C-alpha positions in Angstrom: 0.0 0.0 0.0 1.1 3.5 -0.8 -0.1 5.4 2.2 2.6 6.5 4.7 1.8 5.0 8.1 0.8 7.6 10.8 3.3 8.3 13.7 0.7 9.0 16.6 -1.3 6.8 18.7 -4.3 8.9 17.9 -3.8 7.9 14.3 -3.7 4.2 15.0 -7.3 3.8 13.9 -6.5 5.3 10.5 -3.6 2.8 10.1 -5.9 0.1 11.1 -8.6 1.2 8.4 -6.0 1.0 5.7 -4.6 -2.4 6.9 -8.1 -3.9 7.5 -8.6 -3.5 3.6 -5.7 -5.7 3.0 -6.2 -8.6 5.6 -9.2 -10.6 6.8 -10.7 -9.1 9.9 -9.7 -11.9 12.4 -6.2 -12.1 11.2 -5.7 -8.2 11.2 -7.0 -7.9 14.7 -4.6 -10.8 15.6 -1.7 -9.1 13.9 -2.3 -5.8 15.5 -2.6 -7.2 19.0 0.8 -9.0 18.5 2.3 -5.8 17.4 1.1 -4.0 20.5 2.6 -6.6 22.7 5.9 -7.0 21.0 6.5 -3.3 20.1 5.0 -2.0 23.5 7.1 -4.5 25.5 10.2 -3.5 23.6 9.5 0.2 24.2 8.6 -0.2 27.8 11.7 -2.3 28.6 14.0 0.4 27.0 12.3 3.2 28.9 12.6 1.4 32.1 16.4 0.9 31.8 16.5 4.7 31.2 14.3 5.6 34.4 15.0 2.9 36.9 17.6 4.6 39.1 15.6 7.7 39.5 12.6 5.4 40.3 14.5 3.7 43.1 15.4 7.3 44.6 11.7 8.2 44.2 10.4 5.1 46.1 13.0 5.6 48.9 11.9 9.2 49.3 8.1 8.3 49.3 8.5 5.5 51.9 10.3 7.4 54.5 8.6 7.3 57.9 6.4 10.2 59.1 8.6 11.2 62.1 11.5 13.5 61.8 14.4 13.7 61.1 14.0 12.1 57.6 16.6 9.7 56.4 17.2 11.5 53.3 17.3 15.4 52.9 16.2 15.3 49.2 16.7 13.4 45.9 20.4 14.3 45.6 21.2 13.1 49.1 19.1 10.0 48.5 21.0 9.3 45.3 24.4 9.9 47.1 23.6 7.6 50.1 22.1 4.9 47.8 25.1 5.1 45.6 27.7 4.8 48.5 25.7 1.8 50.1 25.4 -0.2 46.9 26.9 1.4 43.9 25.3 1.2 40.5 23.9 -2.2 41.4 22.1 -0.8 44.4 20.4 1.9 42.2 19.3 -1.1 39.9 18.4 -3.3 42.6 15.0 -5.3 41.9 14.9 -4.2 38.2 13.8 -7.8 37.1 10.0 -7.2 38.4 10.0 -3.8 36.8 11.1 -5.0 33.5 8.3 -7.5 33.5 6.0 -4.7 34.7 7.2 -2.3 31.9 6.5 -4.8 29.3 3.1 -5.7 30.7 2.2 -1.9 31.3 3.3 -0.4 27.9 2.0 -3.3 25.8 -1.4 -3.3 27.7 -1.7 0.6 27.6 -1.2 0.7 23.7 -3.3 -2.4 23.1 -6.2 -1.2 25.2 -6.0 2.3 23.9 -6.2 1.1 20.3 -9.1 -1.4 21.1 -11.1 1.3 22.9 -10.6 3.7 20.0 -11.9 1.0 17.6 -15.0 0.4 19.9 -15.8 4.1 20.0 -15.3 4.5 16.2 -17.8 1.7 15.6 -20.4 2.9 18.0 -20.4 6.5 19.2 -18.3 8.2 16.7 -19.1 6.1 13.6 -19.8 9.2 11.5 -16.6 11.1 12.2 -13.2 10.6 10.5 -11.2 11.4 13.8 -11.9 11.0 17.4 -12.1 14.4 19.3 -9.7 15.0 22.2 -12.3 14.0 24.8 -12.9 10.6 23.4 -9.1 10.0 23.2 -9.0 11.0 27.0 -11.6 8.3 27.6 -9.7 5.8 25.7 -6.5 6.7 27.8 -8.4 6.4 31.0 -9.9 3.0 30.0 -6.5 1.8 29.1 -5.1 2.8 32.4 -7.8 1.2 34.3 -7.3 -2.1 32.7 -3.5 -1.9 33.0 -3.7 -1.2 36.7 -4.9 -4.7 37.5 -1.9 -6.2 35.8 0.5 -3.7 37.3 -0.3 -3.7 41.1 1.4 -7.0 41.9 4.5 -6.2 40.0 4.9 -2.9 41.6 4.2 -4.4 45.0 7.3 -6.7 44.8 9.4 -3.9 43.0 8.7 -1.4 45.9 9.6 -3.9 48.5 13.0 -4.6 46.7 13.8 -1.0 46.2 13.5 0.0 50.0 16.7 -0.8 51.8 16.6 -3.2 54.9 16.0 -1.6 58.2 19.3 -3.0 59.4 22.6 -3.3 57.5 23.1 -6.7 59.1 20.0 -8.0 57.3 20.2 -9.2 53.8 17.7 -7.7 51.3 15.1 -10.5 50.2 15.0 -11.6 46.6 11.8 -11.4 44.4 10.9 -15.1 44.9 11.2 -14.8 48.7 9.1 -11.7 48.8 6.3 -13.4 46.6 6.4 -16.4 49.0 6.1 -14.1 52.1 3.4 -12.0 50.6 1.3 -15.1 49.8 2.0 -16.7 53.1 0.9 -13.7 55.3 -1.8 -12.2 53.0 -2.9 -14.7 50.5 -3.6 -13.8 46.8 -5.4 -10.6 47.7 -2.1 -9.3 49.3 -0.7 -8.9 45.9 -3.3 -6.3 45.2 -2.4 -4.2 48.1 -2.2 -0.5 46.9 -4.6 -1.2 44.1 -6.6 1.9 44.7 -3.5 4.1 44.4 -2.4 2.3 41.2 -6.0 2.6 39.7 -6.1 6.3 40.3 -2.6 6.9 39.0 -3.1 4.8 36.0 -6.7 5.8 35.1 -6.0 9.6 35.4 -2.3 9.4 34.6 -2.9 7.5 31.3 -5.7 9.9 30.2 -3.1 12.6 30.8 -0.2 10.6 29.0 -2.1 9.9 25.9 -4.1 13.2 26.0 -0.9 15.3 26.4 0.9 13.4 23.6 -2.0 13.8 21.2 -2.4 17.3 22.1 1.3 18.3 21.5 1.4 16.3 18.2 -1.7 18.2 17.1 0.0 21.5 17.9 3.1 20.5 15.9 0.9 19.4 13.1 -0.7 22.7 12.9 2.6 24.5 13.3 4.1 22.5 10.3 1.1 23.2 8.2 1.2 27.0 9.0 5.0 27.0 8.0 4.1 25.4 4.6 1.3 27.9 4.1 3.6 30.7 4.8 6.2 29.5 2.4 3.5 29.0 -0.2 2.3 32.6 0.2 5.9 33.9 0.0 6.4 31.8 -3.3 3.3 33.2 -4.8 4.3 36.9 -4.1 7.9 36.3 -5.4 7.0 34.5 -8.6 4.3 34.7 -11.1 4.4 31.0 -11.8 5.6 29.4 -8.5 6.3 25.8 -8.1 3.4 24.1 -6.3 4.0 23.4 -2.5 1.8 20.6 -1.3 0.5 21.1 2.3 1.5 18.0 4.6 -1.3 15.5 5.0 -2.8 14.4 8.3 -0.7 11.2 8.0 2.7 12.7 7.2 5.4 11.9 9.8 6.5 14.6 12.1 10.1 15.2 12.9 11.7 13.0 15.4 12.4 15.9 17.9 8.8 16.9 17.7 7.6 13.4 18.7 10.4 13.3 21.4 9.0 16.6 22.8 5.5 15.2 22.8 6.5 12.1 24.6 8.4 14.1 27.2 5.3 16.4 27.9 3.3 13.2 28.1 5.6 11.7 30.8 5.6 15.0 32.9 1.7 15.2 32.7 1.3 11.5 33.6 3.3 11.8 36.8 2.5 15.3 38.1 -1.2 15.3 38.2 -1.7 12.2 40.2 1.4 11.8 42.0 0.0 11.9 45.5 -1.8 8.6 44.7 1.5 7.1 43.8 3.1 8.3 47.1 0.2 6.6 49.1 0.6 3.5 47.1 4.3 3.3 47.6 3.7 3.8 51.5 1.3 0.9 51.5 3.4 -1.5 49.5 6.6 -0.9 51.3 5.1 -1.9 54.6 7.1 -4.8 56.1 5.3 -8.2 55.4 3.8 -9.6 58.6 4.2 -6.3 60.4 0.6 -6.0 61.0 -1.0 -8.1 63.7 -3.1 -11.0 62.5 -6.3 -9.6 63.9 -5.7 -6.1 63.3 -6.9 -4.3 59.9 -4.4 -2.6 57.7 -4.8 1.0 56.9 -6.8 1.7 53.9 -5.6 3.9 51.0 -7.6 7.0 52.4 -6.2 6.4 56.0 -2.5 6.3 54.7 -3.2 9.5 52.7 -4.7 11.3 55.8 -1.7 10.4 57.9 0.7 11.7 55.3 -1.2 14.9 55.0 -1.4 15.3 58.8 2.4 14.8 59.3 3.8 16.4 56.2 1.1 18.2 54.3 1.1 18.6 50.5 4.9 18.4 50.4 4.8 14.9 51.9 2.4 13.8 49.2 4.7 15.1 46.4 7.9 14.1 47.9 10.2 12.9 45.0 8.0 14.4 42.5 10.7 16.5 40.9 13.1 13.5 40.2 10.1 11.5 39.0 9.0 14.1 36.4 12.7 14.5 35.4 13.2 10.9 34.8 9.9 10.3 33.2 10.4 13.0 30.4 13.2 11.1 28.6 11.7 7.7 29.4 8.4 8.5 27.9 9.9 10.3 25.0 11.8 7.2 24.1 8.7 4.9 24.6 6.7 6.6 22.2 9.4 7.2 19.8 10.6 3.5 19.9 6.9 2.2 19.7 6.2 4.4 16.7 9.3 3.7 14.8 8.7 0.0 15.2 5.2 0.3 13.8 6.3 2.4 10.9 9.6 0.5 9.8 8.4 -3.3 10.7 
């Protein structure tokens, strides 16, 4: 086919319309699902390697006890102490579970986002060529809600591995021993401790993630079109018979730096808006296994959030947010760019 493949998730449905004309429906859907899994997993793993040391610092800042003095004065002090204690391996400690989580999260997000778009286009928006921004936000939120169910158990183990042991004489447990301990003390539901925080973060965050990406790309497409229009006007004024200048089509690829900037903006939006939910989730998931008495109830999501607010205020809920946004910008930029490049060239 001669059409150039689009470079943005919002145009995935356009790409699908072209490809569905060439393949049987069942085969096409299976191929697209496989692409989402393979390409999304690859992009997610690459992004996780970029951001993981910063994520370790973020979790350690979030999981500090309520009382003063705090163990870490800030992100730089936390990074310094972590590096002195364990070197680069200490900053990458526990990355095995997050790599699995990154593959699950990213592939699930792109798959759910595309499928939800197809559903809306076949029902509520059957008469329009492009989904409005509000519909894309709904698609992002739906994708995030579904992904949160897969992500919570992985993040539970990841957070427990990232927090240093209470004593230097204690050896940090590995993923298998943590999985065994969680199941022994809390059963299968224990792996979904902190699910409310993950649900809020992923639902709202994914809406912001895809929405920001789509919005910035739409801005750049308008910007590029206006530049072409200006050049066309200038050519008409300078020549009686100017060479024709064709405006860029809706499916024309954007420059790499424009897609990188859109991805970076998406990463910052995803983390900043719903960061307090992630802080509460980390506090819940880093609680020592078996620490709570058998007959006592563990604090709920809202109880933990209230305690953090009472002790540390808004600053406590946003502790580590700066470094999180700093690491999410390049990570998200590469995730979108790698995913779209794989879809375009393979």
